[in-house]
C-alpha positions in Angstrom: 11.1 8.1 19.5 14.6 7.3 18.3 16.7 9.9 16.6 20.1 9.7 15.0 22.4 10.8 12.2 22.7 8.6 9.1 26.2 7.2 8.7 27.8 5.0 6.1 27.6 1.3 6.4 28.7 -1.7 4.4 26.0 -1.0 1.7 25.2 -4.7 1.6 21.4 -4.2 1.8 21.2 -2.4 -1.5 22.7 -5.5 -3.3 19.6 -7.5 -2.3 17.0 -4.7 -2.8 16.8 -3.6 0.8 19.1 -0.5 1.3 19.2 0.5 4.9 20.1 3.8 6.7 22.4 3.1 9.6 21.9 5.4 12.5 24.5 6.8 14.9 22.7 7.1 18.2 23.7 9.2 21.2 22.7 6.4 23.5 21.5 2.8 23.3 17.7 2.7 23.1 15.9 0.7 25.8 13.9 -1.4 23.4 13.5 -5.1 22.7 15.9 -6.3 19.9 14.2 -7.2 16.7 12.4 -5.9 13.6 9.7 -3.3 13.9 7.3 -1.5 11.5 8.4 2.1 11.8 7.4 5.6 11.0 10.4 7.6 9.7 10.5 11.4 9.7 13.0 13.3 7.6 12.7 17.1 7.2 9.0 17.0 8.4 8.2 14.4 5.7 6.9 11.0 6.9 7.7 7.6 5.5 7.1 4.0 6.5 9.7 1.3 6.8 11.3 -1.6 8.7 13.6 -0.8 11.6 16.1 -3.3 13.1 17.8 -3.1 16.5 20.3 -5.9 17.4 23.4 -7.7 16.2 24.1 -7.9 12.5 24.6 -11.7 12.4 25.5 -11.5 8.7 28.7 -9.8 9.7 29.2 -11.9 12.8 28.8 -8.9 15.0 27.9 -9.1 18.7 27.2 -5.5 19.4 23.8 -4.0 18.7 23.2 -1.6 15.9 20.2 0.3 14.6 19.2 0.6 11.0 16.0 1.3 9.0 14.8 0.3 5.5 12.6 3.1 4.2 9.8 2.0 1.8 9.8 3.6 -1.7 12.8 5.8 -0.9 15.9 6.5 -3.0 17.4 9.7 -1.7 21.0 10.1 -0.5 20.6 11.0 3.2 24.1 10.5 4.6 24.7 12.9 7.5 21.1 13.8 7.9 18.9 13.3 11.0 16.1 10.7 11.1 13.5 10.4 13.8 12.0 6.9 14.1 8.8 6.0 15.8 8.4 2.3 16.4 4.9 1.2 15.5 4.7 -2.5 15.8 7.1 -5.3 16.9 7.3 -7.9 14.1 9.9 -10.5 15.3 13.1 -11.0 17.3 16.5 -11.1 15.6 17.2 -14.3 13.6 20.6 -15.7 12.6 21.1 -16.0 8.8 24.2 -17.3 7.1 24.0 -15.6 3.7 22.5 -12.7 1.7 20.0 -15.0 -0.1 18.5 -16.1 3.2 18.5 -12.6 4.6 16.6 -11.3 1.5 14.0 -14.1 2.0 13.6 -13.2 5.7 13.1 -9.5 4.9 10.5 -10.4 2.2 8.7 -12.4 4.8 8.7 -9.3 7.1 7.0 -7.3 4.3 4.4 -10.0 3.8 3.6 -9.8 7.5 2.3 -6.3 6.8 -0.2 -7.4 4.1 -3.2 -7.0 6.4 -2.2 -3.5 7.5 -3.3 -0.2 5.9 -1.6 3.2 5.7 -3.2 5.8 8.0 -3.0 9.4 6.7 -4.4 12.9 7.4 -6.5 14.9 5.0 -3.3 16.2 3.4 -2.3 12.5 2.7 0.6 12.8 5.2 1.5 9.3 6.6 0.5 9.0 10.3 1.1 5.3 10.8 -0.4 1.9 10.2 -3.4 -0.1 11.4 -4.8 -3.6 11.0 -7.1 -3.6 8.1 -10.2 -4.9 9.9 -9.7 -2.4 12.8 -9.3 0.5 10.3 -12.8 -0.2 9.0 -14.6 -0.5 12.3 -17.2 2.0 13.5 -16.5 5.4 11.8 -13.3 4.0 10.3 -9.8 5.6 10.2 -8.7 7.6 7.1 -6.3 5.5 5.0 -4.9 5.2 1.5 -6.7 3.3 -1.3 -6.8 3.0 -5.1 -9.6 2.5 -7.7 -8.8 1.3 -11.2 -10.9 1.9 -14.3 -10.0 -0.2 -17.4 -11.5 0.5 -20.8 -11.5 -1.8 -23.9 -10.8 -0.6 -27.4 -14.4 0.4 -27.8 -14.1 2.8 -24.9 -16.3 0.5 -22.7 -15.5 0.3 -19.0 -14.8 -3.0 -17.3 -16.9 -3.3 -14.1 -17.4 -6.1 -11.6 -20.0 -7.4 -9.1 -18.2 -7.9 -5.8 -18.2 -11.4 -4.3 -20.8 -12.1 -1.6 -18.0 -13.1 0.8 -16.6 -9.5 0.8 -16.6 -7.9 4.3 -17.8 -4.6 2.8 -20.3 -3.9 0.1 -20.7 -7.6 -0.8 -22.6 -8.2 -4.1 -22.5 -4.5 -5.2 -21.5 -3.6 -8.7 -18.4 -1.4 -8.8 -15.4 -0.2 -10.9 -12.8 -2.6 -12.3 -10.8 -3.1 -9.1 -10.1 -1.3 -5.9 -8.1 -2.0 -2.7 -6.3 -0.5 0.2 -2.6 0.4 -0.1 -0.2 -1.8 1.9 2.5 -0.1 4.0 5.3 -1.0 1.7 3.5 0.0 -1.5 2.9 3.2 -3.4 -0.4 3.9 -5.0 0.6 2.5 -8.4 2.1 -0.7 -7.0 -1.2 -1.4 -5.1 -3.2 -0.8 -8.3 -1.1 -3.2 -10.4 -1.2 -5.8 -7.7 -5.0 -5.7 -7.3 -5.5 -5.8 -11.1 -3.5 -9.0 -11.3 -5.1 -10.6 -8.2 -8.7 -10.0 -9.2 -8.7 -10.1 -13.1 -5.3 -11.6 -14.0 -4.6 -8.5 -16.0 -1.7 -6.1 -16.6 -2.1 -2.6 -18.0 -0.2 0.7 -18.4 -2.0 2.7 -15.8 -2.1 6.5 -15.6 -3.0 8.3 -12.4 -6.0 10.6 -12.4 -7.7 12.4 -9.6 -7.7 11.8 -5.9 -10.9 11.9 -3.9 -12.2 11.5 -0.3 -14.7 8.8 0.3 -16.7 7.6 3.3 -19.7 5.3 3.6 -21.3 3.0 6.1 -21.8 -0.8 5.7 -23.6 -2.3 8.7 -21.4 -1.7 11.8 -18.3 -1.0 9.6 -17.3 1.9 7.4 -14.9 3.0 4.6 -13.0 6.3 5.0 -10.4 6.7 2.3 -8.3 9.0 0.3 -8.5 7.3 -3.0 -6.2 7.5 -6.0 -8.0 6.8 -9.3 -6.1 5.1 -12.1 -7.1 4.7 -15.8 -5.9 2.3 -18.5 -6.8 0.2 -21.5 -7.1 -3.6 -21.7 -7.0 -5.7 -24.9 -6.8 -9.2 -23.3 -9.7 -11.2 -21.9 -10.1 -10.9 -18.1 -9.5 -13.9 -16.0 -11.6 -13.1 -12.9 -11.0 -14.7 -9.5 -14.1 -16.5 -8.3 -13.1 -15.7 -4.7 -13.2 -11.9 -5.4 -15.7 -11.4 -8.3 -19.2 -12.7 -8.6 -19.8 -11.3 -12.2 -18.3 -8.8 -14.6 -19.1 -7.0 -17.9 -18.2 -4.1 -20.1 -20.5 -1.1 -20.1 -20.4 2.3 -21.9 -19.6 5.3 -19.8 -22.9 7.0 -20.7 -24.8 3.9 -19.7 -22.9 3.7 -16.4 -23.8 7.3 -15.6 -27.5 6.6 -16.3 -27.4 3.7 -13.9 -25.2 5.6 -11.3 -27.5 5.0 -8.3 -27.2 1.2 -8.7 -23.5 1.1 -8.0 -21.3 1.1 -4.9 -20.9 4.5 -3.4 -17.2 5.1 -4.3 -18.0 4.2 -7.9 -20.8 6.8 -7.9 -18.2 9.4 -6.9 -15.8 8.3 -9.6 -18.5 8.5 -12.3 -19.4 12.0 -11.3 -15.7 13.1 -11.6 -14.7 11.1 -14.7 -14.1 13.0 -17.9 -14.0 11.8 -21.5 -10.2 12.4 -21.6 -9.9 9.8 -18.9 -11.0 7.1 -21.3 -7.9 5.4 -22.4 -8.4 3.7 -25.8 -5.0 4.1 -27.5 
């Protein structure tokens, strides 16, 4: 654990979309210099982020400093105390000569977390991260996920048959799209990303209910706190063959009659869905 008071810096990070909190530490931490995935605690609230310990080469500094970029965070926290838990070492410090190169380097750091999921407790408080494949082994570890339901102008629901190459529930029919939330994403960002990746679609999504879901698939399992989203689509889907074996529109009443033929999380959604969730305007 590393704790310190947030002090003012040069505010360069915010100009490239990566605002950092600079920490004043009581003593130099005995850690390897570099970039880490980190759990940040502020007033008992947990966040994820990227922590950096080392020289700030962009300013030609030789002394080490400690700063953290907190994901999906916009509060003014000057003078407040942060506690940082280093979760995973990502890379050693690298020399960069300009802000454009620094931004590209930080974006690459984010991409290195693409195969990680957000571990949470049953109150949806962030506990840390875990490699996606490991989070689904055995009884699985509780993590964040999303499920999107898109309706056409007739009020029919877009559903898909999962590709046979999927590691979990391959070949099963399910809702429009679903996925785990990456460490640097919020629920909505994950929903929009997956909709684009699987169907090449964009939609104005509205959040609905959250639900807990767990199910076994061979030696692996799902255990998720799942945020459902709803929206309308008017353009033709462009499904990814790598992700989707087949797709179609189906009325909600027909889907509920066939409920036992669908993937287990979609069955839970169909039991909870209300007519007011059908977005057709």
